[in-house]
C-alpha positions, 0 to 999 in steps of 0.5 A: 500500500502506498503511504503517499510519500515521495510524490504518491497520492495525498494522505488526508489532504496533505500534499506530498513533498518532493525532493530536489531531484523529483521537483527538478524533473517537473521544472526541467532544470538540474536539481543543483540549479533548483537547490541554488534557487531555493537557497537564495529564496527564489523558489518556495522550498523548505530545508529539512536537515540536508534535504530541500523539499518542495510542494508541486502546487507552490512551484506551479504557482511560482511559475505562473506568477513569473510567467505573468510577470514577464509578459507584463514587463515585456508589454510595458517595455514594448509600449515604452519603446513605441512611445519613444519612437 
């Protein structure tokens, strides 16, 4: 029977935590890059002992926010360039 650990189904509504290697597969980046971003506070994570832990839902929200922010920033930059010319 699956205990819900290591990316298995949630136990009583608790979303499983992913380690660096598991989470990095979803983001398609090297796990060391993800750990460095976690260390700098650039991605939502917590450290338990020597292990970085991540929630997939929080990583997804973070990616969504950054994508929306980049689109907004790009739109503002494009608008500003057009106004100057």
